[in-house]
C-alpha positions as CSV (number, residue, x, y, z in Angstrom):
1,X,-23.2,-13.7,24.6
2,X,-21.2,-10.5,24.3
3,X,-20.7,-8.3,21.2
4,X,-17.5,-8.2,19.5
5,X,-15.2,-5.2,20.4
6,X,-15.1,-3.5,16.8
7,X,-16.5,-0.2,16.8
8,X,-17.6,-0.2,20.3
9,X,-14.0,-0.4,21.8
10,X,-13.3,3.1,20.5
11,X,-10.7,5.5,21.9
12,X,-12.4,7.4,24.7
13,X,-12.1,11.1,25.5
14,X,-12.8,10.8,29.2
15,X,-11.7,8.5,32.0
16,X,-13.4,5.1,32.4
17,X,-15.3,6.1,35.4
18,X,-17.3,8.8,33.3
19,X,-18.5,6.4,30.7
20,X,-22.0,5.4,31.3
21,X,-22.2,2.5,33.5
22,X,-26.0,2.3,34.4
23,X,-28.5,1.8,31.7
24,X,-32.4,1.9,31.7
25,X,-33.0,-0.2,28.5
26,X,-36.9,-0.2,28.5
27,X,-39.3,-1.4,27.7
28,X,-41.4,1.5,26.3
29,X,-44.3,2.8,28.1
30,X,-43.6,1.1,31.4
31,X,-42.3,3.8,33.5
32,X,-38.9,4.3,32.0
33,X,-39.0,8.1,32.0
34,X,-40.4,8.2,35.6
35,X,-37.5,5.9,36.8
36,X,-34.9,7.9,34.8
37,X,-36.3,11.1,36.4
38,X,-36.3,9.7,39.9
39,X,-32.8,8.3,39.6
40,X,-31.5,11.5,38.3
41,X,-32.4,13.2,41.6
42,X,-30.0,10.8,43.6
43,X,-26.7,12.4,44.4
44,X,-24.8,9.3,43.5
45,X,-26.3,9.1,39.8
46,X,-25.6,11.6,37.0
47,X,-28.3,11.7,34.4
48,X,-28.3,13.9,31.2
49,X,-31.1,13.5,28.8
50,X,-32.2,10.4,27.4
51,X,-33.0,8.5,24.0
52,X,-29.5,9.0,22.7
53,X,-29.7,5.7,20.6
54,X,-26.0,5.0,20.7
55,X,-26.4,1.2,21.2
56,X,-28.8,-1.0,19.3
57,X,-27.1,-0.7,15.7
58,X,-29.9,-3.3,14.4
59,X,-32.8,-0.9,15.5
60,X,-34.4,0.9,12.4
61,X,-34.5,4.7,12.5
62,X,-35.3,7.3,9.8
63,X,-34.0,10.9,10.0
64,X,-32.0,10.2,13.0
65,X,-28.1,10.0,13.0
66,X,-26.5,8.0,15.8
67,X,-23.9,10.0,17.6
68,X,-20.2,8.9,17.3
69,X,-18.3,7.9,20.4
70,X,-17.0,11.4,21.2
71,X,-20.5,13.0,20.6
72,X,-22.2,10.3,22.8
73,X,-19.7,10.8,25.8
74,X,-20.2,14.6,25.4
75,X,-23.7,14.3,26.6
76,X,-22.3,13.1,30.0
77,X,-19.5,15.8,30.2
78,X,-20.8,17.4,33.1
79,X,-20.5,14.3,35.4
80,X,-18.2,14.7,38.1
81,X,-17.6,12.3,40.9
82,X,-21.2,10.4,41.0
83,X,-20.9,6.7,41.2
84,X,-23.2,5.9,38.3
85,X,-23.5,7.7,34.8
86,X,-26.9,6.9,33.5
87,X,-28.1,6.3,29.8
88,X,-31.8,5.6,29.4
89,X,-33.0,4.6,25.7
90,X,-36.2,2.6,25.5
91,X,-35.1,0.8,22.3
92,X,-32.1,-1.1,24.0
93,X,-34.3,-3.9,25.2
94,X,-36.0,-4.6,22.0
95,X,-32.5,-4.5,20.1
96,X,-30.9,-8.0,19.3
97,X,-27.4,-6.2,19.5
98,X,-27.8,-3.6,22.2
99,X,-26.9,-6.1,25.2
100,X,-23.6,-7.2,23.6
101,X,-22.6,-3.7,22.5
102,X,-23.3,-2.3,25.9
103,X,-21.4,-5.1,27.6
104,X,-18.3,-4.5,25.2
105,X,-18.3,-0.8,25.6
106,X,-19.0,-0.7,29.5
107,X,-18.2,-4.1,30.9
108,X,-19.0,-3.3,34.6
109,X,-22.3,-1.8,33.7
110,X,-25.6,-2.4,35.5
111,X,-28.9,-2.9,33.6
112,X,-32.5,-1.7,34.7
113,X,-35.5,-3.2,32.7
114,X,-39.0,-2.1,33.5
115,X,-41.7,-4.3,32.3
116,X,-45.5,-4.1,31.9
117,X,-48.3,-6.4,30.9
118,X,-47.3,-6.7,27.2
119,X,-51.0,-6.0,26.0
120,X,-51.2,-2.9,28.0
121,X,-47.7,-1.8,26.8
122,X,-48.6,-2.4,23.0
123,X,-51.8,-0.3,23.5
124,X,-50.0,2.4,25.4
125,X,-47.1,2.5,22.9
126,X,-49.5,2.8,19.8
127,X,-51.1,5.9,21.5
128,X,-47.7,7.3,22.0
129,X,-46.5,6.7,18.7
130,X,-49.7,8.4,17.4
131,X,-48.9,11.5,19.4
132,X,-45.4,11.7,18.2
133,X,-46.2,11.3,14.6
134,X,-44.5,7.9,14.3
135,X,-47.9,6.2,13.7
136,X,-50.6,7.2,11.3
137,X,-53.2,4.3,11.9
138,X,-55.5,5.4,14.7
139,X,-57.3,2.0,15.0
140,X,-55.0,-0.3,17.3
141,X,-56.2,-3.5,15.8
142,X,-55.5,-2.3,12.3
143,X,-52.0,-1.1,13.3
144,X,-51.4,-4.6,14.7
145,X,-52.5,-6.2,11.4
146,X,-49.9,-4.2,9.6
147,X,-46.8,-5.4,11.4
148,X,-45.8,-7.8,8.7
149,X,-46.3,-5.5,6.0
150,X,-44.2,-2.9,7.9
151,X,-41.4,-5.3,8.5
152,X,-41.0,-5.4,4.7
153,X,-40.6,-1.7,4.5
154,X,-44.1,-1.0,3.3
155,X,-46.8,1.4,5.0
156,X,-44.2,3.1,7.1
157,X,-45.6,6.4,8.0
158,X,-43.9,9.4,6.2
159,X,-42.9,11.2,9.4
160,X,-41.8,7.9,11.4
161,X,-38.5,8.2,12.9
162,X,-38.6,4.9,15.1
163,X,-39.5,2.3,12.7
164,X,-38.6,-0.5,15.2
165,X,-41.3,0.6,17.6
166,X,-44.0,0.0,14.9
167,X,-43.2,-3.8,15.4
168,X,-45.5,-4.1,18.4
169,X,-45.3,-7.7,19.1
170,X,-41.6,-8.0,18.7
171,X,-41.2,-5.2,21.4
172,X,-43.7,-7.1,23.7
173,X,-41.7,-10.4,23.7
174,X,-39.7,-9.5,26.8
175,X,-38.3,-13.0,27.8
176,X,-35.9,-13.5,24.8
177,X,-34.8,-9.7,25.3
178,X,-34.0,-10.3,29.1
179,X,-32.0,-13.5,28.3
180,X,-29.9,-11.5,26.0
181,X,-28.9,-9.1,28.9
182,X,-28.6,-12.0,31.4
183,X,-26.1,-13.7,29.0
184,X,-24.2,-10.5,28.1
185,X,-23.8,-8.9,31.5
186,X,-24.8,-11.6,34.0
187,X,-28.0,-12.0,36.0
188,X,-26.7,-10.3,38.9
189,X,-26.1,-7.1,37.1
190,X,-29.7,-7.0,35.7
191,X,-32.5,-5.6,37.8
192,X,-36.3,-6.0,36.5
193,X,-38.9,-3.7,37.7
194,X,-42.5,-4.7,37.1
195,X,-44.6,-1.8,36.2
196,X,-47.6,-3.0,38.6
197,X,-45.1,-2.5,41.5
198,X,-44.1,0.8,40.4
199,X,-47.4,2.0,40.0
200,X,-48.8,0.6,43.4
201,X,-45.6,1.3,45.5
202,X,-43.4,3.8,43.6
203,X,-41.2,4.5,46.8
204,X,-40.6,1.0,47.4
205,X,-39.8,0.1,43.7
206,X,-37.4,3.0,43.8
207,X,-35.7,1.9,47.0
208,X,-35.3,-1.5,45.7
209,X,-33.5,-0.1,42.6
210,X,-31.2,1.9,45.0
211,X,-30.4,-1.2,47.0
212,X,-29.6,-3.0,43.7
213,X,-27.1,-0.2,42.9
214,X,-25.6,-0.3,46.3
215,X,-26.3,3.4,46.9
216,X,-28.0,5.2,49.8
217,X,-31.6,3.6,49.8
218,X,-32.9,6.1,52.3
219,X,-32.7,9.0,49.9
220,X,-36.4,9.9,49.1
221,X,-37.1,12.6,46.5
222,X,-40.4,13.7,45.2
223,X,-41.8,10.9,42.9
224,X,-44.4,12.6,40.8
225,X,-46.5,10.7,38.1
226,X,-44.5,11.1,34.7
227,X,-45.5,10.7,31.2
228,X,-49.4,10.4,31.3
229,X,-51.2,9.6,28.2
230,X,-50.9,12.4,25.7
231,X,-52.6,13.5,22.6
232,X,-51.5,16.2,20.1
233,X,-53.2,19.6,20.1
234,X,-52.3,20.2,16.4
235,X,-51.6,17.4,13.9
236,X,-49.9,20.0,11.7
237,X,-47.3,20.8,14.3
238,X,-46.5,17.2,14.8
239,X,-45.8,16.9,11.1
240,X,-43.7,20.0,11.2
241,X,-41.7,18.8,14.2
242,X,-41.2,15.4,12.8
243,X,-40.5,16.2,9.2
244,X,-39.6,19.8,8.8
245,X,-39.2,21.1,5.3
246,X,-35.6,21.3,4.3
247,X,-35.5,25.1,4.5
248,X,-36.7,25.0,8.0
249,X,-34.3,22.4,9.0
250,X,-31.4,24.5,7.5
251,X,-32.5,27.6,9.1
252,X,-32.8,25.8,12.4
253,X,-29.3,24.6,12.2
254,X,-28.1,28.1,11.2
255,X,-29.9,29.7,14.1
256,X,-29.0,26.8,16.7
257,X,-25.8,25.2,16.3
258,X,-25.7,23.0,19.1
259,X,-27.5,19.8,18.6
260,X,-28.4,19.1,22.2
261,X,-30.0,22.7,22.2
262,X,-31.9,21.9,19.2
263,X,-33.3,18.7,20.7
264,X,-34.3,20.6,24.0
265,X,-36.1,23.2,21.9
266,X,-38.0,20.5,19.8
267,X,-39.0,18.8,23.1
268,X,-40.3,21.9,24.4
269,X,-42.3,22.6,21.3
270,X,-43.6,18.9,21.5
271,X,-44.6,19.5,25.1
272,X,-46.5,22.8,24.3
273,X,-48.4,20.8,21.6
274,X,-49.4,18.1,24.1
275,X,-52.7,17.7,25.9
276,X,-53.6,14.9,28.4
277,X,-56.6,12.8,28.2
278,X,-57.5,9.2,29.2
279,X,-56.7,6.4,26.6
280,X,-59.7,4.8,25.2
281,X,-60.5,1.3,26.4
282,X,-59.3,-1.6,24.1
283,X,-61.9,-3.6,22.3
284,X,-62.8,-6.6,24.7
285,X,-62.5,-9.2,22.0
286,X,-59.1,-7.8,20.8
287,X,-57.8,-7.9,24.3
288,X,-58.9,-11.4,25.0
289,X,-57.3,-12.6,21.6
290,X,-54.0,-10.9,22.4
291,X,-54.1,-12.4,25.9
292,X,-54.2,-15.8,24.4
293,X,-51.7,-15.0,21.9
294,X,-49.3,-13.9,24.6
295,X,-50.2,-16.5,27.3
296,X,-47.1,-18.6,27.0
297,X,-44.8,-15.6,26.7
298,X,-46.2,-14.5,30.1
299,X,-45.7,-17.9,31.6
300,X,-42.1,-18.0,30.2
301,X,-41.4,-14.4,31.7
302,X,-43.0,-15.6,35.0
303,X,-40.6,-18.5,35.2
304,X,-37.6,-16.4,34.3
305,X,-38.3,-13.8,36.8
306,X,-39.5,-16.4,39.5
307,X,-42.9,-14.6,39.6
308,X,-46.5,-15.2,39.2
309,X,-47.8,-13.1,36.5
310,X,-51.0,-14.8,35.6
311,X,-53.0,-11.7,36.4
312,X,-51.7,-10.3,33.0
313,X,-53.8,-13.0,31.2
314,X,-57.5,-13.8,31.6
315,X,-58.4,-17.3,32.7
316,X,-58.7,-20.0,29.9
317,X,-62.3,-20.6,29.2
318,X,-62.7,-24.5,28.8
319,X,-65.1,-25.6,26.0
320,X,-68.6,-26.8,27.4
């Protein structure tokens, strides 16, 4: 199941080897930023920034323009003789089109997907979207209840850029997402990392990824914890960064012409506005309800991966 050529088989400004051929596709809040950071330290991998959103043409964004092919490749223009050029974008897994688009654009690519207990992922994603300003409903249960409304284009927060991420349940249905990649590039080119393993044995998970890529697995950089739960110090700053007034946007473009530099400056300001604190525990009844809702999905995913994931669901309580 591969996408048609169309706009993806475009004229390329660099040699084929410099087109990204390694993709971390998601899911969100599953350790993707950490793995991107770790892989970028390996001498055989070139990693520029992340979240370029070149693929996934079905994903709904607002106030974000997808780069054209020339601009996209320019992000990786400093790559030299590394074996892999890495693109990491968390929306690629949830997208219904990205797998085929990637396979058409970079036929020999390899894919890394990182998966987490879907209940924990949704809860963590909600917290992240609150911090970024994409979400404006602080209560997780209420945010979940709004999914249908938001899929109709209603109740989308004014500052939300990644609209697709508000559809929490869709993002959490990993099995159908993985099948799209298996069909598009072949199961042998897809490596799945389970977040539980990455958390318990970071070095071992990293080494397994290097073995999958066929590069030196003995390379061992520092592997710090990355992307802990964040809260905004100033909600006003969140709104300004997400949805600046037109005059501020124009002045910013006049002062800093390079889009990459503007992205970097925005990221730094967002980091300065970030504080860290543990996420509040999920309501017990809500967790049990979601575990029951996702029980069949967890079983299907376990069968797909050949792995027992029953720890992601509480035992079924039989009626007395």
